All heavy atoms as TSV, in Angstrom:
chain	resi	resn	atom	element	x	y	z
A	1	MET	N	N	-1.073	14.785	-25.411
A	1	MET	CA	C	-1.573	14.207	-24.183
A	1	MET	C	C	-2.368	15.291	-23.363
A	1	MET	O	O	-3.374	14.960	-22.796
A	1	MET	CB	C	-0.396	13.657	-23.364
A	1	MET	CG	C	-0.809	12.923	-22.133
A	1	MET	SD	S	0.381	11.721	-21.519
A	1	MET	CE	C	1.320	12.680	-20.383
A	2	GLU	N	N	-1.803	16.471	-23.315
A	2	GLU	CA	C	-2.463	17.555	-22.562
A	2	GLU	C	C	-3.859	17.879	-23.105
A	2	GLU	O	O	-4.791	18.120	-22.348
A	2	GLU	CB	C	-1.579	18.794	-22.556
A	2	GLU	CG	C	-2.044	19.838	-21.578
A	2	GLU	CD	C	-1.037	20.970	-21.407
A	2	GLU	OE1	O	0.153	20.690	-21.136
A	2	GLU	OE2	O	-1.464	22.106	-21.571
A	3	GLU	N	N	-4.009	17.791	-24.422
A	3	GLU	CA	C	-5.300	18.053	-25.060
A	3	GLU	C	C	-6.361	17.015	-24.581
A	3	GLU	O	O	-7.508	17.389	-24.267
A	3	GLU	CB	C	-5.166	18.016	-26.576
A	3	GLU	CG	C	-6.459	18.404	-27.273
A	3	GLU	CD	C	-6.287	18.467	-28.758
A	3	GLU	OE1	O	-5.226	18.938	-29.252
A	3	GLU	OE2	O	-7.195	18.014	-29.463
A	4	LEU	N	N	-5.944	15.787	-24.498
A	4	LEU	CA	C	-6.887	14.733	-24.005
A	4	LEU	C	C	-7.226	14.943	-22.564
A	4	LEU	O	O	-8.369	14.682	-22.146
A	4	LEU	CB	C	-6.284	13.352	-24.212
A	4	LEU	CG	C	-6.154	12.897	-25.675
A	4	LEU	CD1	C	-5.350	11.573	-25.743
A	4	LEU	CD2	C	-7.479	12.699	-26.282
A	5	ILE	N	N	-6.273	15.388	-21.753
A	5	ILE	CA	C	-6.526	15.669	-20.327
A	5	ILE	C	C	-7.535	16.801	-20.230
A	5	ILE	O	O	-8.507	16.719	-19.460
A	5	ILE	CB	C	-5.223	16.005	-19.602
A	5	ILE	CG1	C	-4.322	14.784	-19.537
A	5	ILE	CG2	C	-5.518	16.559	-18.214
A	5	ILE	CD1	C	-2.910	15.046	-19.102
A	6	LEU	N	N	-7.328	17.880	-21.009
A	6	LEU	CA	C	-8.256	19.013	-20.978
A	6	LEU	C	C	-9.677	18.589	-21.364
A	6	LEU	O	O	-10.649	19.033	-20.763
A	6	LEU	CB	C	-7.738	20.097	-21.898
A	6	LEU	CG	C	-6.508	20.859	-21.397
A	6	LEU	CD1	C	-5.950	21.780	-22.493
A	6	LEU	CD2	C	-6.811	21.624	-20.139
A	7	LYS	N	N	-9.789	17.734	-22.398
A	7	LYS	CA	C	-11.119	17.270	-22.813
A	7	LYS	C	C	-11.759	16.465	-21.712
A	7	LYS	O	O	-12.977	16.596	-21.489
A	7	LYS	CB	C	-10.981	16.371	-24.084
A	7	LYS	CG	C	-10.813	17.188	-25.332
A	7	LYS	CD	C	-10.792	16.254	-26.546
A	7	LYS	CE	C	-10.579	17.005	-27.832
A	7	LYS	NZ	N	-10.583	16.167	-28.969
A	8	SER	N	N	-11.010	15.601	-21.034
A	8	SER	CA	C	-11.618	14.801	-19.983
A	8	SER	C	C	-12.025	15.656	-18.803
A	8	SER	O	O	-13.069	15.398	-18.193
A	8	SER	CB	C	-10.671	13.667	-19.561
A	8	SER	OG	O	-9.505	14.165	-18.981
A	9	ILE	N	N	-11.270	16.691	-18.495
A	9	ILE	CA	C	-11.634	17.602	-17.410
A	9	ILE	C	C	-12.871	18.381	-17.790
A	9	ILE	O	O	-13.753	18.593	-16.963
A	9	ILE	CB	C	-10.443	18.516	-17.034
A	9	ILE	CG1	C	-9.396	17.702	-16.303
A	9	ILE	CG2	C	-10.894	19.713	-16.181
A	9	ILE	CD1	C	-8.103	18.414	-15.981
A	10	ASP	N	N	-13.003	18.757	-19.064
A	10	ASP	CA	C	-14.186	19.452	-19.501
A	10	ASP	C	C	-15.442	18.609	-19.382
A	10	ASP	O	O	-16.538	19.128	-19.127
A	10	ASP	CB	C	-14.026	19.892	-20.978
A	10	ASP	CG	C	-13.147	21.118	-21.113
A	10	ASP	OD1	O	-12.876	21.827	-20.119
A	10	ASP	OD2	O	-12.693	21.406	-22.259
A	11	GLU	N	N	-15.310	17.262	-19.473
A	11	GLU	CA	C	-16.435	16.369	-19.269
A	11	GLU	C	C	-16.916	16.386	-17.816
A	11	GLU	O	O	-18.071	16.170	-17.515
A	11	GLU	CB	C	-16.049	14.936	-19.669
A	11	GLU	CG	C	-15.867	14.746	-21.138
A	11	GLU	CD	C	-15.390	13.293	-21.461
A	11	GLU	OE1	O	-15.647	12.435	-20.649
A	11	GLU	OE2	O	-14.809	13.140	-22.520
A	12	ILE	N	N	-15.997	16.623	-16.894
A	12	ILE	CA	C	-16.298	16.567	-15.467
A	12	ILE	C	C	-16.906	17.887	-14.989
A	12	ILE	O	O	-17.771	17.891	-14.101
A	12	ILE	CB	C	-14.989	16.289	-14.657
A	12	ILE	CG1	C	-14.372	14.971	-15.078
A	12	ILE	CG2	C	-15.222	16.365	-13.202
A	12	ILE	CD1	C	-12.943	14.791	-14.705
A	13	LYS	N	N	-16.554	18.983	-15.605
A	13	LYS	CA	C	-16.959	20.332	-15.153
A	13	LYS	C	C	-18.438	20.472	-14.930
A	13	LYS	O	O	-18.835	21.008	-13.869
A	13	LYS	CB	C	-16.470	21.383	-16.124
A	13	LYS	CG	C	-15.037	21.722	-15.980
A	13	LYS	CD	C	-14.636	22.826	-16.910
A	13	LYS	CE	C	-13.207	23.180	-16.663
A	13	LYS	NZ	N	-12.977	24.616	-16.803
A	14	PRO	N	N	-19.309	20.029	-15.872
A	14	PRO	CA	C	-20.767	20.247	-15.613
A	14	PRO	C	C	-21.271	19.594	-14.318
A	14	PRO	O	O	-22.122	20.182	-13.685
A	14	PRO	CB	C	-21.415	19.592	-16.834
A	14	PRO	CG	C	-20.357	19.628	-17.891
A	14	PRO	CD	C	-19.062	19.446	-17.149
A	15	PHE	N	N	-20.721	18.489	-13.941
A	15	PHE	CA	C	-21.184	17.820	-12.716
A	15	PHE	C	C	-20.753	18.622	-11.480
A	15	PHE	O	O	-21.519	18.728	-10.534
A	15	PHE	CB	C	-20.601	16.397	-12.645
A	15	PHE	CG	C	-21.060	15.541	-13.797
A	15	PHE	CD1	C	-20.242	15.281	-14.854
A	15	PHE	CD2	C	-22.364	15.040	-13.835
A	15	PHE	CE1	C	-20.675	14.501	-15.922
A	15	PHE	CE2	C	-22.791	14.286	-14.870
A	15	PHE	CZ	C	-21.975	14.004	-15.952
A	16	LEU	N	N	-19.544	19.168	-11.485
A	16	LEU	CA	C	-19.083	19.984	-10.399
A	16	LEU	C	C	-19.793	21.331	-10.356
A	16	LEU	O	O	-20.144	21.797	-9.281
A	16	LEU	CB	C	-17.576	20.171	-10.485
A	16	LEU	CG	C	-16.695	18.933	-10.458
A	16	LEU	CD1	C	-15.215	19.301	-10.569
A	16	LEU	CD2	C	-16.945	18.181	-9.142
A	17	GLN	N	N	-20.009	21.903	-11.544
A	17	GLN	CA	C	-20.700	23.202	-11.575
A	17	GLN	C	C	-22.128	23.106	-11.119
A	17	GLN	O	O	-22.670	24.085	-10.583
A	17	GLN	CB	C	-20.584	23.763	-13.014
A	17	GLN	CG	C	-19.201	24.155	-13.400
A	17	GLN	CD	C	-19.038	24.423	-14.861
A	17	GLN	OE1	O	-19.849	24.049	-15.689
A	17	GLN	NE2	N	-17.934	25.086	-15.222
A	18	ARG	N	N	-22.736	21.980	-11.292
A	18	ARG	CA	C	-24.130	21.762	-10.879
A	18	ARG	C	C	-24.260	21.941	-9.368
A	18	ARG	O	O	-25.279	22.393	-8.867
A	18	ARG	CB	C	-24.598	20.389	-11.313
A	18	ARG	CG	C	-26.025	20.069	-11.041
A	18	ARG	CD	C	-26.444	18.735	-11.543
A	18	ARG	NE	N	-25.566	17.687	-10.985
A	18	ARG	CZ	C	-25.344	16.527	-11.544
A	18	ARG	NH1	N	-25.911	16.212	-12.679
A	18	ARG	NH2	N	-24.564	15.655	-10.985
A	19	ASP	N	N	-23.189	21.617	-8.648
A	19	ASP	CA	C	-23.183	21.747	-7.197
A	19	ASP	C	C	-22.448	22.997	-6.700
A	19	ASP	O	O	-22.062	23.109	-5.565
A	19	ASP	CB	C	-22.550	20.508	-6.564
A	19	ASP	CG	C	-23.414	19.281	-6.774
A	19	ASP	OD1	O	-24.680	19.416	-6.771
A	19	ASP	OD2	O	-22.864	18.204	-6.923
A	20	GLY	N	N	-22.173	23.939	-7.617
A	20	GLY	CA	C	-21.531	25.202	-7.266
A	20	GLY	C	C	-20.031	25.176	-7.269
A	20	GLY	O	O	-19.383	26.098	-6.775
A	21	GLY	N	N	-19.431	24.100	-7.789
A	21	GLY	CA	C	-18.002	23.976	-7.806
A	21	GLY	C	C	-17.443	24.090	-9.229
A	21	GLY	O	O	-18.182	24.334	-10.173
A	22	ASP	N	N	-16.138	23.915	-9.342
A	22	ASP	CA	C	-15.514	23.899	-10.675
A	22	ASP	C	C	-14.119	23.345	-10.526
A	22	ASP	O	O	-13.615	23.156	-9.398
A	22	ASP	CB	C	-15.419	25.303	-11.244
A	22	ASP	CG	C	-15.398	25.329	-12.768
A	22	ASP	OD1	O	-15.239	24.248	-13.350
A	22	ASP	OD2	O	-15.505	26.425	-13.352
A	23	ILE	N	N	-13.482	23.049	-11.625
A	23	ILE	CA	C	-12.147	22.480	-11.665
A	23	ILE	C	C	-11.367	23.134	-12.816
A	23	ILE	O	O	-11.964	23.394	-13.895
A	23	ILE	CB	C	-12.164	20.955	-11.792
A	23	ILE	CG1	C	-10.773	20.379	-11.662
A	23	ILE	CG2	C	-12.818	20.535	-13.103
A	23	ILE	CD1	C	-10.751	18.831	-11.530
A	24	GLU	N	N	-10.105	23.417	-12.586
A	24	GLU	CA	C	-9.278	24.051	-13.571
A	24	GLU	C	C	-7.929	23.315	-13.708
A	24	GLU	O	O	-7.330	22.983	-12.704
A	24	GLU	CB	C	-8.977	25.514	-13.116
A	24	GLU	CG	C	-7.995	26.281	-13.927
A	24	GLU	CD	C	-7.656	27.621	-13.327
A	24	GLU	OE1	O	-8.117	27.931	-12.191
A	24	GLU	OE2	O	-6.903	28.353	-13.977
A	25	PHE	N	N	-7.565	22.998	-14.938
A	25	PHE	CA	C	-6.272	22.341	-15.185
A	25	PHE	C	C	-5.189	23.344	-14.926
A	25	PHE	O	O	-5.269	24.503	-15.360
A	25	PHE	CB	C	-6.234	21.899	-16.663
A	25	PHE	CG	C	-4.871	21.374	-17.066
A	25	PHE	CD1	C	-4.496	20.083	-16.764
A	25	PHE	CD2	C	-4.000	22.189	-17.776
A	25	PHE	CE1	C	-3.256	19.607	-17.127
A	25	PHE	CE2	C	-2.751	21.690	-18.175
A	25	PHE	CZ	C	-2.396	20.397	-17.856
A	26	VAL	N	N	-4.149	22.960	-14.178
A	26	VAL	CA	C	-3.010	23.806	-13.868
A	26	VAL	C	C	-1.792	23.424	-14.674
A	26	VAL	O	O	-1.198	24.202	-15.411
A	26	VAL	CB	C	-2.699	23.814	-12.350
A	26	VAL	CG1	C	-1.478	24.631	-12.044
A	26	VAL	CG2	C	-3.901	24.343	-11.581
A	27	GLU	N	N	-1.406	22.127	-14.555
A	27	GLU	CA	C	-0.217	21.669	-15.295
A	27	GLU	C	C	-0.157	20.168	-15.336
A	27	GLU	O	O	-0.787	19.483	-14.532
A	27	GLU	CB	C	1.063	22.252	-14.677
A	27	GLU	CG	C	1.429	21.595	-13.359
A	27	GLU	CD	C	2.782	22.072	-12.848
A	27	GLU	OE1	O	3.733	22.142	-13.657
A	27	GLU	OE2	O	2.915	22.336	-11.626
A	28	LEU	N	N	0.656	19.675	-16.245
A	28	LEU	CA	C	1.046	18.250	-16.298
A	28	LEU	C	C	2.547	18.241	-15.987
A	28	LEU	O	O	3.346	18.850	-16.674
A	28	LEU	CB	C	0.778	17.706	-17.679
A	28	LEU	CG	C	1.224	16.262	-17.933
A	28	LEU	CD1	C	0.483	15.304	-17.005
A	28	LEU	CD2	C	1.041	15.891	-19.386
A	29	THR	N	N	2.892	17.536	-14.902
A	29	THR	CA	C	4.285	17.529	-14.493
A	29	THR	C	C	5.079	16.500	-15.357
A	29	THR	O	O	4.495	15.636	-16.019
A	29	THR	CB	C	4.438	17.132	-13.011
A	29	THR	OG1	O	4.067	15.746	-12.865
A	29	THR	CG2	C	3.597	17.988	-12.104
A	30	PRO	N	N	6.385	16.570	-15.304
A	30	PRO	CA	C	7.227	15.610	-16.060
A	30	PRO	C	C	6.992	14.171	-15.556
A	30	PRO	O	O	7.245	13.207	-16.302
A	30	PRO	CB	C	8.654	16.039	-15.762
A	30	PRO	CG	C	8.550	17.484	-15.449
A	30	PRO	CD	C	7.226	17.633	-14.749
A	31	GLU	N	N	6.467	14.021	-14.327
A	31	GLU	CA	C	6.154	12.665	-13.806
A	31	GLU	C	C	4.747	12.208	-14.159
A	31	GLU	O	O	4.237	11.228	-13.631
A	31	GLU	CB	C	6.296	12.691	-12.250
A	31	GLU	CG	C	7.713	13.005	-11.746
A	31	GLU	CD	C	8.003	14.499	-11.739
A	31	GLU	OE1	O	7.045	15.336	-11.746
A	31	GLU	OE2	O	9.180	14.832	-11.784
A	32	ASN	N	N	4.085	12.954	-15.041
A	32	ASN	CA	C	2.706	12.676	-15.495
A	32	ASN	C	C	1.681	12.795	-14.399
A	32	ASN	O	O	0.721	12.050	-14.377
A	32	ASN	CB	C	2.620	11.315	-16.201
A	32	ASN	CG	C	3.252	11.373	-17.581
A	32	ASN	OD1	O	3.489	12.423	-18.139
A	32	ASN	ND2	N	3.544	10.198	-18.109
A	33	ILE	N	N	1.936	13.747	-13.490
A	33	ILE	CA	C	0.911	14.076	-12.469
A	33	ILE	C	C	0.141	15.283	-12.992
A	33	ILE	O	O	0.768	16.270	-13.392
A	33	ILE	CB	C	1.583	14.429	-11.106
A	33	ILE	CG1	C	2.426	13.265	-10.613
A	33	ILE	CG2	C	0.543	14.883	-10.101
A	33	ILE	CD1	C	1.673	12.066	-10.159
A	34	VAL	N	N	-1.148	15.157	-13.005
A	34	VAL	CA	C	-2.020	16.258	-13.430
A	34	VAL	C	C	-2.338	17.077	-12.189
A	34	VAL	O	O	-2.875	16.574	-11.245
A	34	VAL	CB	C	-3.308	15.761	-14.092
A	34	VAL	CG1	C	-4.235	16.912	-14.423
A	34	VAL	CG2	C	-2.975	14.956	-15.322
A	35	LYS	N	N	-2.024	18.373	-12.253
A	35	LYS	CA	C	-2.355	19.268	-11.143
A	35	LYS	C	C	-3.565	20.112	-11.557
A	35	LYS	O	O	-3.606	20.652	-12.649
A	35	LYS	CB	C	-1.159	20.158	-10.834
A	35	LYS	CG	C	0.014	19.337	-10.287
A	35	LYS	CD	C	0.999	20.182	-9.596
A	35	LYS	CE	C	2.100	19.289	-9.011
A	35	LYS	NZ	N	2.976	19.988	-8.160
A	36	VAL	N	N	-4.542	20.143	-10.662
A	36	VAL	CA	C	-5.749	20.880	-10.892
A	36	VAL	C	C	-6.033	21.816	-9.714
A	36	VAL	O	O	-5.549	21.590	-8.618
A	36	VAL	CB	C	-6.944	19.944	-11.100
A	36	VAL	CG1	C	-6.781	19.065	-12.360
A	36	VAL	CG2	C	-7.206	19.047	-9.890
A	37	ARG	N	N	-6.878	22.792	-9.954
A	37	ARG	CA	C	-7.315	23.706	-8.926
A	37	ARG	C	C	-8.830	23.534	-8.777
A	37	ARG	O	O	-9.582	23.666	-9.788
A	37	ARG	CB	C	-6.974	25.150	-9.269
A	37	ARG	CG	C	-7.426	26.171	-8.271
A	37	ARG	CD	C	-6.861	27.540	-8.626
A	37	ARG	NE	N	-5.419	27.595	-8.474
A	37	ARG	CZ	C	-4.600	27.763	-9.490
A	37	ARG	NH1	N	-5.027	27.882	-10.711
A	37	ARG	NH2	N	-3.279	27.746	-9.310
A	38	LEU	N	N	-9.247	23.223	-7.595
A	38	LEU	CA	C	-10.703	23.112	-7.282
A	38	LEU	C	C	-11.182	24.474	-6.908
A	38	LEU	O	O	-10.563	25.186	-6.117
A	38	LEU	CB	C	-10.924	22.114	-6.203
A	38	LEU	CG	C	-10.516	20.690	-6.526
A	38	LEU	CD1	C	-10.695	19.790	-5.301
A	38	LEU	CD2	C	-11.356	20.138	-7.668
A	39	LYS	N	N	-12.340	24.882	-7.471
A	39	LYS	CA	C	-12.854	26.246	-7.261
A	39	LYS	C	C	-14.290	26.161	-6.777
A	39	LYS	O	O	-14.939	25.164	-6.821
A	39	LYS	CB	C	-12.756	26.989	-8.592
A	39	LYS	CG	C	-11.323	27.137	-9.078
A	39	LYS	CD	C	-11.137	27.534	-10.521
A	39	LYS	CE	C	-12.009	28.631	-11.036
A	39	LYS	NZ	N	-11.710	29.045	-12.401
A	40	GLY	N	N	-14.771	27.314	-6.295
A	40	GLY	CA	C	-16.136	27.419	-5.859
A	40	GLY	C	C	-16.419	26.525	-4.662
A	40	GLY	O	O	-15.577	26.436	-3.757
A	41	ALA	N	N	-17.529	25.861	-4.677
A	41	ALA	CA	C	-17.919	24.999	-3.553
A	41	ALA	C	C	-16.965	23.843	-3.371
A	41	ALA	O	O	-16.878	23.260	-2.281
A	41	ALA	CB	C	-19.326	24.483	-3.807
A	42	CYS	N	N	-16.210	23.462	-4.378
A	42	CYS	CA	C	-15.266	22.334	-4.319
A	42	CYS	C	C	-14.046	22.671	-3.470
A	42	CYS	O	O	-13.434	21.818	-2.832
A	42	CYS	CB	C	-14.819	21.872	-5.702
A	42	CYS	SG	S	-16.088	21.119	-6.674
A	43	ASN	N	N	-13.669	23.952	-3.467
A	43	ASN	CA	C	-12.514	24.444	-2.719
A	43	ASN	C	C	-12.824	24.343	-1.218
A	43	ASN	O	O	-13.678	25.056	-0.698
A	43	ASN	CB	C	-12.144	25.865	-3.130
A	43	ASN	CG	C	-10.854	26.290	-2.486
A	43	ASN	OD1	O	-10.090	25.509	-1.984
A	43	ASN	ND2	N	-10.644	27.603	-2.493
A	44	GLY	N	N	-12.123	23.466	-0.518
A	44	GLY	CA	C	-12.334	23.287	0.881
A	44	GLY	C	C	-13.459	22.336	1.279
A	44	GLY	O	O	-13.703	22.115	2.478
A	45	CYS	N	N	-14.136	21.772	0.315
A	45	CYS	CA	C	-15.258	20.822	0.607
A	45	CYS	C	C	-14.613	19.544	1.212
A	45	CYS	O	O	-13.630	19.034	0.721
A	45	CYS	CB	C	-15.991	20.488	-0.663
A	45	CYS	SG	S	-17.183	19.137	-0.518
A	46	PRO	N	N	-15.235	19.014	2.282
A	46	PRO	CA	C	-14.734	17.796	2.884
A	46	PRO	C	C	-14.717	16.620	1.914
A	46	PRO	O	O	-13.861	15.728	2.031
A	46	PRO	CB	C	-15.703	17.522	4.036
A	46	PRO	CG	C	-16.471	18.773	4.257
A	46	PRO	CD	C	-16.403	19.563	2.983
A	47	GLY	N	N	-15.591	16.568	0.945
A	47	GLY	CA	C	-15.647	15.456	0.014
A	47	GLY	C	C	-14.804	15.655	-1.233
A	47	GLY	O	O	-14.772	14.797	-2.125
A	48	ALA	N	N	-14.110	16.799	-1.317
A	48	ALA	CA	C	-13.362	17.128	-2.561
A	48	ALA	C	C	-12.267	16.082	-2.852
A	48	ALA	O	O	-12.090	15.725	-3.973
A	48	ALA	CB	C	-12.766	18.508	-2.436
A	49	GLN	N	N	-11.572	15.646	-1.805
A	49	GLN	CA	C	-10.491	14.686	-2.043
A	49	GLN	C	C	-11.045	13.346	-2.575
A	49	GLN	O	O	-10.478	12.731	-3.471
A	49	GLN	CB	C	-9.689	14.448	-0.792
A	49	GLN	CG	C	-8.403	13.652	-0.970
A	49	GLN	CD	C	-7.434	14.351	-1.911
A	49	GLN	OE1	O	-7.320	15.548	-1.953
A	49	GLN	NE2	N	-6.733	13.568	-2.725
A	50	LEU	N	N	-12.142	12.926	-2.080
A	50	LEU	CA	C	-12.831	11.716	-2.548
A	50	LEU	C	C	-13.261	11.903	-4.007
A	50	LEU	O	O	-13.035	11.009	-4.824
A	50	LEU	CB	C	-13.995	11.353	-1.690
A	50	LEU	CG	C	-14.785	10.115	-2.086
A	50	LEU	CD1	C	-13.909	8.845	-2.062
A	50	LEU	CD2	C	-15.993	9.907	-1.179
A	51	THR	N	N	-13.868	13.025	-4.306
A	51	THR	CA	C	-14.259	13.322	-5.678
A	51	THR	C	C	-13.043	13.313	-6.613
A	51	THR	O	O	-13.086	12.774	-7.711
A	51	THR	CB	C	-14.994	14.661	-5.771
A	51	THR	OG1	O	-16.166	14.582	-4.955
A	51	THR	CG2	C	-15.384	14.991	-7.189
A	52	LEU	N	N	-11.975	13.938	-6.168
A	52	LEU	CA	C	-10.784	14.039	-6.952
A	52	LEU	C	C	-10.219	12.652	-7.300
A	52	LEU	O	O	-9.847	12.362	-8.431
A	52	LEU	CB	C	-9.702	14.836	-6.203
A	52	LEU	CG	C	-8.563	15.422	-6.983
A	52	LEU	CD1	C	-9.062	16.372	-8.050
A	52	LEU	CD2	C	-7.592	16.119	-6.071
A	53	GLN	N	N	-10.179	11.757	-6.269
A	53	GLN	CA	C	-9.627	10.458	-6.494
A	53	GLN	C	C	-10.581	9.500	-7.170
A	53	GLN	O	O	-10.186	8.727	-8.044
A	53	GLN	CB	C	-9.143	9.851	-5.158
A	53	GLN	CG	C	-7.941	10.577	-4.624
A	53	GLN	CD	C	-7.592	10.055	-3.219
A	53	GLN	OE1	O	-8.347	9.442	-2.539
A	53	GLN	NE2	N	-6.372	10.358	-2.830
A	54	SER	N	N	-11.839	9.475	-6.780
A	54	SER	CA	C	-12.741	8.447	-7.273
A	54	SER	C	C	-13.396	8.840	-8.607
A	54	SER	O	O	-13.765	7.969	-9.380
A	54	SER	CB	C	-13.838	8.156	-6.253
A	54	SER	OG	O	-14.649	9.288	-6.040
A	55	VAL	N	N	-13.508	10.148	-8.890
A	55	VAL	CA	C	-14.179	10.557	-10.122
A	55	VAL	C	C	-13.187	11.134	-11.115
A	55	VAL	O	O	-13.019	10.614	-12.239
A	55	VAL	CB	C	-15.334	11.579	-9.819
A	55	VAL	CG1	C	-15.961	12.054	-11.104
A	55	VAL	CG2	C	-16.357	10.955	-8.873
A	56	VAL	N	N	-12.555	12.240	-10.701
A	56	VAL	CA	C	-11.665	12.965	-11.617
A	56	VAL	C	C	-10.500	12.055	-12.091
A	56	VAL	O	O	-10.264	11.949	-13.313
A	56	VAL	CB	C	-11.127	14.254	-10.983
A	56	VAL	CG1	C	-10.162	14.945	-11.904
A	56	VAL	CG2	C	-12.283	15.172	-10.594
A	57	GLU	N	N	-9.828	11.430	-11.174
A	57	GLU	CA	C	-8.692	10.586	-11.520
A	57	GLU	C	C	-9.092	9.426	-12.429
A	57	GLU	O	O	-8.443	9.138	-13.396
A	57	GLU	CB	C	-7.996	10.067	-10.282
A	57	GLU	CG	C	-6.686	9.356	-10.599
A	57	GLU	CD	C	-5.865	9.088	-9.335
A	57	GLU	OE1	O	-5.501	10.043	-8.630
A	57	GLU	OE2	O	-5.586	7.889	-9.130
A	58	ARG	N	N	-10.234	8.820	-12.131
A	58	ARG	CA	C	-10.716	7.680	-12.946
A	58	ARG	C	C	-11.002	8.131	-14.389
A	58	ARG	O	O	-10.584	7.494	-15.338
A	58	ARG	CB	C	-11.951	7.088	-12.303
A	58	ARG	CG	C	-12.491	5.877	-13.092
A	58	ARG	CD	C	-13.745	5.304	-12.444
A	58	ARG	NE	N	-14.795	6.291	-12.229
A	58	ARG	CZ	C	-15.648	6.689	-13.166
A	58	ARG	NH1	N	-15.572	6.244	-14.358
A	58	ARG	NH2	N	-16.584	7.585	-12.845
A	59	ILE	N	N	-11.698	9.248	-14.532
A	59	ILE	CA	C	-12.077	9.709	-15.848
A	59	ILE	C	C	-10.824	10.150	-16.685
A	59	ILE	O	O	-10.703	9.827	-17.818
A	59	ILE	CB	C	-13.103	10.843	-15.746
A	59	ILE	CG1	C	-14.435	10.261	-15.287
A	59	ILE	CG2	C	-13.288	11.576	-17.095
A	59	ILE	CD1	C	-15.492	11.265	-14.938
A	60	VAL	N	N	-9.926	10.871	-16.027
A	60	VAL	CA	C	-8.721	11.328	-16.720
A	60	VAL	C	C	-7.862	10.115	-17.114
A	60	VAL	O	O	-7.351	10.056	-18.231
A	60	VAL	CB	C	-7.938	12.357	-15.880
A	60	VAL	CG1	C	-6.568	12.650	-16.494
A	60	VAL	CG2	C	-8.721	13.636	-15.702
A	61	LYS	N	N	-7.708	9.156	-16.202
A	61	LYS	CA	C	-6.879	7.971	-16.535
A	61	LYS	C	C	-7.505	7.093	-17.595
A	61	LYS	O	O	-6.800	6.450	-18.374
A	61	LYS	CB	C	-6.636	7.141	-15.265
A	61	LYS	CG	C	-5.546	7.721	-14.371
A	61	LYS	CD	C	-5.285	6.810	-13.201
A	61	LYS	CE	C	-4.047	7.189	-12.444
A	61	LYS	NZ	N	-3.740	6.211	-11.369
A	62	GLU	N	N	-8.820	7.112	-17.707
A	62	GLU	CA	C	-9.475	6.364	-18.770
A	62	GLU	C	C	-9.131	6.993	-20.132
A	62	GLU	O	O	-8.899	6.296	-21.123
A	62	GLU	CB	C	-10.988	6.350	-18.602
A	62	GLU	CG	C	-11.463	5.363	-17.576
A	62	GLU	CD	C	-12.978	5.403	-17.346
A	62	GLU	OE1	O	-13.680	6.120	-18.093
A	62	GLU	OE2	O	-13.444	4.738	-16.417
A	63	ALA	N	N	-9.078	8.339	-20.156
A	63	ALA	CA	C	-8.767	9.032	-21.391
A	63	ALA	C	C	-7.250	8.996	-21.715
A	63	ALA	O	O	-6.897	8.930	-22.881
A	63	ALA	CB	C	-9.255	10.486	-21.282
A	64	VAL	N	N	-6.487	9.073	-20.605
A	64	VAL	CA	C	-4.990	9.137	-20.812
A	64	VAL	C	C	-4.340	8.181	-19.807
A	64	VAL	O	O	-4.005	8.565	-18.690
A	64	VAL	CB	C	-4.496	10.563	-20.592
A	64	VAL	CG1	C	-3.000	10.639	-20.974
A	64	VAL	CG2	C	-5.288	11.572	-21.416
A	65	PRO	N	N	-4.188	6.919	-20.137
A	65	PRO	CA	C	-3.644	5.945	-19.239
A	65	PRO	C	C	-2.251	6.272	-18.699
A	65	PRO	O	O	-1.854	5.764	-17.656
A	65	PRO	CB	C	-3.611	4.609	-20.033
A	65	PRO	CG	C	-4.592	4.843	-21.148
A	65	PRO	CD	C	-4.591	6.317	-21.415
A	66	GLU	N	N	-1.529	7.089	-19.418
A	66	GLU	CA	C	-0.141	7.481	-18.958
A	66	GLU	C	C	-0.147	8.357	-17.734
A	66	GLU	O	O	0.884	8.493	-17.078
A	66	GLU	CB	C	0.609	8.200	-20.111
A	66	GLU	CG	C	0.775	7.380	-21.368
A	66	GLU	CD	C	-0.462	7.477	-22.322
A	66	GLU	OE1	O	-1.420	8.169	-22.040
A	66	GLU	OE2	O	-0.383	6.784	-23.333
A	67	VAL	N	N	-1.274	8.932	-17.379
A	67	VAL	CA	C	-1.365	9.782	-16.221
A	67	VAL	C	C	-1.136	8.964	-14.963
A	67	VAL	O	O	-1.731	7.928	-14.763
A	67	VAL	CB	C	-2.743	10.506	-16.140
A	67	VAL	CG1	C	-2.936	11.185	-14.754
A	67	VAL	CG2	C	-2.864	11.533	-17.240
A	68	ALA	N	N	-0.218	9.436	-14.116
A	68	ALA	CA	C	0.172	8.702	-12.910
A	68	ALA	C	C	-0.733	9.089	-11.748
A	68	ALA	O	O	-0.900	8.303	-10.808
A	68	ALA	CB	C	1.592	8.996	-12.519
A	69	GLY	N	N	-1.337	10.222	-11.747
A	69	GLY	CA	C	-2.222	10.631	-10.674
A	69	GLY	C	C	-2.708	12.083	-10.832
A	69	GLY	O	O	-2.279	12.774	-11.758
A	70	ILE	N	N	-3.590	12.475	-9.918
A	70	ILE	CA	C	-4.171	13.795	-9.941
A	70	ILE	C	C	-3.885	14.441	-8.576
A	70	ILE	O	O	-4.009	13.783	-7.536
A	70	ILE	CB	C	-5.721	13.770	-10.103
A	70	ILE	CG1	C	-6.111	12.959	-11.350
A	70	ILE	CG2	C	-6.319	15.143	-10.096
A	70	ILE	CD1	C	-5.912	13.677	-12.638
A	71	GLU	N	N	-3.501	15.718	-8.563
A	71	GLU	CA	C	-3.269	16.462	-7.305
A	71	GLU	C	C	-3.938	17.764	-7.390
A	71	GLU	O	O	-3.922	18.439	-8.415
A	71	GLU	CB	C	-1.751	16.679	-7.081
A	71	GLU	CG	C	-0.972	15.441	-6.717
A	71	GLU	CD	C	0.496	15.737	-6.490
A	71	GLU	OE1	O	0.865	16.945	-6.435
A	71	GLU	OE2	O	1.247	14.795	-6.379
A	72	ALA	N	N	-4.529	18.191	-6.298
A	72	ALA	CA	C	-5.122	19.516	-6.183
A	72	ALA	C	C	-4.051	20.485	-5.653
A	72	ALA	O	O	-3.274	20.128	-4.791
A	72	ALA	CB	C	-6.330	19.517	-5.254
A	73	VAL	N	N	-4.047	21.704	-6.223
A	73	VAL	CA	C	-3.117	22.703	-5.770
A	73	VAL	C	C	-3.860	23.917	-5.250
A	73	VAL	O	O	-4.985	24.097	-5.520
A	73	VAL	CB	C	-2.123	23.147	-6.869
A	73	VAL	CG1	C	-1.203	21.997	-7.244
A	73	VAL	CG2	C	-2.842	23.652	-8.063
């Protein structure tokens, strides 16, 4: 499951990097929450939470339906 999560996050990276940001997988919790770290321009960006929920969570859940949610750390 973690491998599929990593692949889906890798698909998202180029879009974030294009705007000076990045995303890093941190962990998958026992509750199937994916924890990520937003880096670069994404860290502290006012739109980061929207991006996390509307883009990252949707793409990861499409790849791995068992994922319960995404959280930034």
